[in-house]
C-alpha positions as CSV (number, residue, x, y, z in Angstrom):
1,M,112.7,116.5,116.8
2,S,112.0,117.4,120.4
3,L,108.5,118.6,121.3
4,T,108.8,118.7,125.1
5,T,111.0,118.6,128.1
6,E,110.8,116.0,130.8
7,N,108.5,116.5,133.8
8,R,106.5,119.2,132.0
9,V,102.9,119.3,133.0
10,L,100.7,119.5,129.9
11,A,97.3,121.3,130.1
12,G,97.8,121.4,133.9
13,R,97.1,117.7,134.1
14,Y,99.5,115.4,132.4
15,R,103.1,115.2,133.6
16,L,105.3,114.0,130.8
17,D,108.0,111.5,131.6
18,G,110.2,109.4,129.4
19,K,109.8,109.4,125.6
20,L,108.4,106.1,124.3
21,G,108.8,106.7,120.5
22,A,108.8,109.3,117.8
23,G,107.7,109.7,114.2
24,G,108.0,112.4,111.5
25,T,105.7,114.9,113.2
26,S,104.9,113.3,116.6
27,E,106.4,112.0,119.8
28,V,104.8,109.6,122.3
29,H,105.6,110.0,126.0
30,R,104.8,108.1,129.1
31,G,102.7,110.4,131.2
32,W,101.0,110.6,134.6
33,D,97.5,111.9,134.9
34,V,97.7,114.0,138.1
35,L,93.9,114.2,138.3
36,L,92.9,110.6,138.0
37,R,96.3,109.3,139.2
38,R,97.0,106.9,136.4
39,F,99.7,106.3,133.8
40,V,98.8,107.3,130.3
41,A,100.4,107.6,126.9
42,V,100.6,111.2,125.6
43,K,101.1,111.7,121.8
44,L,102.4,115.2,120.9
45,F,102.3,116.7,117.4
46,D,104.2,119.4,115.6
47,F,102.2,120.6,112.6
48,R,104.1,123.8,111.9
49,G,104.0,124.4,108.2
50,D,102.0,121.1,107.7
51,P,98.3,121.7,107.4
52,V,97.7,118.2,106.0
53,G,99.3,116.8,109.2
54,G,96.8,118.9,111.3
55,R,93.9,117.4,109.4
56,R,95.3,113.9,109.9
57,F,95.4,114.7,113.6
58,D,91.8,115.6,113.6
59,N,91.0,112.5,111.6
60,E,92.9,110.2,114.0
61,I,91.1,111.6,117.0
62,R,87.6,111.4,115.5
63,T,88.3,107.9,114.2
64,L,89.6,106.6,117.5
65,A,86.9,108.2,119.6
66,A,84.2,106.5,117.5
67,L,85.7,103.0,118.0
68,S,85.6,100.8,121.0
69,H,87.2,97.3,121.0
70,P,89.5,95.4,123.4
71,G,92.1,95.4,120.6
72,L,92.2,99.2,120.3
73,L,93.7,101.8,122.6
74,S,91.2,103.9,124.5
75,V,91.2,107.6,124.0
76,Y,91.1,109.6,127.2
77,D,91.6,113.2,126.1
78,A,92.7,115.4,123.3
79,G,93.3,119.1,122.7
80,T,95.8,121.9,122.1
81,C,98.0,123.5,124.7
82,G,100.4,126.3,123.9
83,G,99.7,125.8,120.2
84,Q,100.7,122.1,120.4
85,S,98.2,119.4,119.6
86,F,98.1,116.3,121.8
87,V,96.0,113.2,122.5
88,V,96.0,111.1,125.7
89,L,95.7,107.4,125.2
90,Q,95.6,104.2,127.2
91,L,99.2,103.2,128.0
92,V,100.3,99.7,126.9
93,E,103.3,98.5,128.9
94,G,105.2,96.3,126.6
95,V,106.8,96.3,123.1
96,T,105.7,96.5,119.5
97,L,105.4,93.4,117.4
98,R,108.4,94.7,115.4
99,D,110.5,94.7,118.5
100,R,109.2,91.2,119.4
101,L,110.2,89.8,116.0
102,T,113.8,90.8,116.6
103,Q,113.9,87.9,119.1
104,G,112.7,85.3,116.6
105,T,109.6,83.9,115.0
106,L,106.3,83.0,116.6
107,S,104.8,79.5,116.8
108,A,101.8,78.7,114.7
109,T,99.6,78.7,117.8
110,H,100.7,82.1,118.8
111,V,100.3,83.5,115.3
112,R,96.7,82.2,115.2
113,A,96.1,83.9,118.5
114,L,97.6,87.2,117.4
115,G,95.9,87.0,114.0
116,H,92.5,86.2,115.6
117,R,92.7,89.3,117.9
118,I,93.9,91.7,115.2
119,A,91.5,90.4,112.6
120,D,88.6,90.7,115.1
121,T,89.8,94.3,115.8
122,L,89.8,95.1,112.1
123,A,86.4,93.5,111.7
124,H,85.1,96.0,114.2
125,V,86.9,98.9,112.5
126,H,85.6,97.9,109.1
127,E,82.0,97.6,110.5
128,Q,82.3,101.2,111.5
129,G,83.2,102.2,108.0
130,V,86.9,102.8,108.6
131,V,90.0,101.4,106.8
132,H,93.3,101.5,108.8
133,R,95.6,101.5,105.7
134,D,98.8,101.0,107.6
135,V,98.7,97.6,109.3
136,K,102.3,96.6,110.1
137,P,104.4,95.1,113.0
138,S,105.4,98.5,114.4
139,N,101.7,99.5,114.7
140,I,100.8,96.4,116.7
141,L,101.6,96.8,120.4
142,L,102.0,93.8,122.8
143,D,101.3,94.2,126.4
144,R,103.1,92.3,129.2
145,T,100.7,89.4,128.8
146,G,101.2,89.3,125.1
147,A,97.8,90.7,124.1
148,P,98.0,92.7,120.9
149,Y,96.6,96.1,120.2
150,L,96.2,97.8,116.8
151,A,97.6,101.4,117.0
152,D,98.3,104.5,114.9
153,F,95.1,105.5,113.0
154,G,96.8,108.6,111.5
155,L,96.4,107.2,108.0
156,A,93.0,105.7,108.5
157,R,90.2,106.8,106.3
158,S,86.4,106.5,106.5
159,L,84.8,104.9,103.5
160,G,83.1,107.5,101.4
161,S,84.9,110.4,103.2
162,T,86.7,113.2,101.5
163,R,90.4,112.4,100.8
164,I,93.1,114.1,102.8
165,T,95.8,113.0,100.4
166,N,95.9,113.2,96.6
167,A,93.9,110.4,94.9
168,K,97.0,109.0,93.3
169,Q,99.3,109.3,96.3
170,V,100.4,106.0,97.8
171,V,99.6,106.0,101.5
172,G,101.0,103.4,103.8
173,T,104.3,101.4,104.4
174,A,105.8,99.9,101.2
175,A,106.5,96.4,102.6
176,Y,102.8,95.9,103.6
177,L,100.9,97.7,100.9
178,A,98.1,95.9,99.1
179,P,98.3,95.7,95.3
180,E,95.4,98.2,94.9
181,Q,97.3,100.7,97.1
182,V,100.4,100.4,94.9
183,R,98.2,101.0,91.8
184,G,96.7,104.1,93.4
185,E,93.2,102.7,93.4
186,D,90.5,103.2,95.9
187,V,91.3,101.3,99.1
188,G,88.8,99.3,101.1
189,P,88.9,96.8,104.0
190,A,90.5,94.1,101.8
191,A,93.8,96.2,101.9
192,D,93.9,95.8,105.7
193,V,93.4,92.0,105.3
194,Y,96.2,91.8,102.8
195,A,98.6,93.7,105.1
196,L,97.6,91.5,108.0
197,G,98.4,88.4,105.9
198,L,101.9,89.7,105.2
199,V,102.4,90.5,108.9
200,L,101.3,87.0,110.0
201,L,103.6,85.4,107.3
202,E,106.5,87.4,108.7
203,C,105.7,86.3,112.2
204,L,106.0,82.7,111.0
205,T,109.1,82.9,108.8
206,G,111.0,85.8,110.4
207,Y,111.4,87.2,106.9
208,R,109.8,90.4,105.5
209,E,108.4,89.2,102.2
210,Y,108.8,92.4,100.1
211,Q,112.1,94.1,100.9
212,G,114.3,96.7,99.2
213,K,113.8,100.3,98.4
214,R,110.3,101.7,98.8
215,I,109.4,101.6,95.1
216,D,110.9,98.2,94.6
217,A,109.2,96.7,97.6
218,A,105.9,98.2,96.6
219,V,105.9,97.1,92.9
220,A,107.2,93.6,93.7
221,R,103.8,92.3,94.8
222,L,102.4,93.1,91.4
223,H,104.8,90.7,89.7
224,R,104.9,87.8,92.2
225,P,102.8,86.5,95.1
226,P,104.3,86.1,98.6
227,E,106.1,82.7,99.0
228,I,104.4,80.7,101.7
229,P,106.5,77.8,103.1
230,R,105.1,74.3,102.6
231,T,106.2,73.5,106.2
232,L,103.5,75.7,107.7
233,P,100.2,74.1,108.9
234,A,97.7,73.5,106.1
235,D,95.1,75.8,107.6
236,L,97.6,78.7,107.7
237,I,98.8,78.0,104.1
238,R,95.2,78.2,102.8
239,L,94.3,81.3,104.8
240,L,97.5,83.3,104.1
241,S,97.1,82.4,100.4
242,L,93.6,83.9,100.4
243,M,94.5,86.9,102.5
244,T,97.3,87.9,100.1
245,S,95.4,87.2,96.9
246,L,96.2,89.8,94.1
247,P,92.5,90.5,93.4
248,A,90.9,92.2,96.4
249,R,87.6,90.4,95.8
250,R,89.2,87.0,96.6
251,R,90.3,88.0,100.0
252,P,88.1,86.9,103.0
253,T,86.7,89.6,105.2
254,A,88.5,90.4,108.5
255,A,85.6,88.9,110.3
256,R,85.9,85.6,108.3
257,C,89.7,85.6,109.0
258,A,89.0,85.9,112.7
259,E,86.5,83.0,112.6
260,L,89.0,80.7,110.7
261,L,91.9,81.6,113.1
262,R,89.7,80.9,116.1
263,A,88.4,77.6,114.7
264,A,92.0,76.4,114.0
265,G,93.0,76.7,117.6
266,R,92.0,78.4,120.8
267,P,93.6,81.9,121.1
268,A,96.7,82.0,123.4
269,P,98.8,84.8,124.6
270,V,101.7,85.8,122.3
271,R,104.4,85.3,124.8
272,P,108.0,86.4,124.2
273,E,109.5,82.9,123.4
274,S,112.2,82.8,120.8
275,R,112.6,80.1,118.2
276,G,115.6,81.9,116.5
277,H,115.9,83.6,113.2
278,L,115.2,81.7,110.0
279,R,117.9,83.0,107.7
280,E,117.0,80.7,104.8
281,R,113.4,80.0,103.8
282,P,112.3,76.4,103.3
283,G,110.5,75.2,100.2
284,T,107.5,77.4,99.4
285,V,104.2,77.1,97.7
286,P,102.6,80.0,95.8
287,P,99.1,80.8,96.8
288,R,96.3,79.9,94.4
289,R,95.0,82.8,92.4
């Protein structure tokens, strides 16, 4: 899919440069705001024949515009130009957490730092009555200092709002779905906590806990809990066990997760050091249920 040509000036203001990434109905470009003379990220959408996608776009813009936190991307502008919808966001120069994990695992200290920041960000999001519903490594951006940002609110939903998708439709990425998402139940903040728990576990082990085809990966968590290595620090074993509990009611809030991660160690930048891939998992301990 190609939604633009290089050096095009969108809405008479944003010059589009290199493409940073693409999804099913969108592309993200590095851009230059010719009015304010700053680099930005421009997300372009193609909703031809996809009215649901158009409603998701409106949802993402309204959601992001209502949120303000250091761990979120700032929204600068949004609109439609030549029939094409777009949103202009703060540009984060760096990589995604998914890209970073191809270099190897993160230390416990760095995982606490990353977890603290994202949990604190989610706490703010949840306080505003919003559930992200798609927390995963590719939706976490790392800037050049290693500071993480939670991105892509296209699947986010305000608590109590009208559904965009069918009530029984599974929304999210299979590997990081909470059990209640797999069962097609109502999803609340606890689903984001569960997904973050799996992300942090993957950062520590270098291993995606639930793999395979979409349906297999999704259903697996209903039959077995994630395996948490005994070699991890005790505080992380306890917290990850709670965050990935099968019953949503047993999981701590995002705010509580942030408190525990901060107490366990002062937050430090998630720098691109590599400890190598862990091809085999060490002895593991199942979380208490």
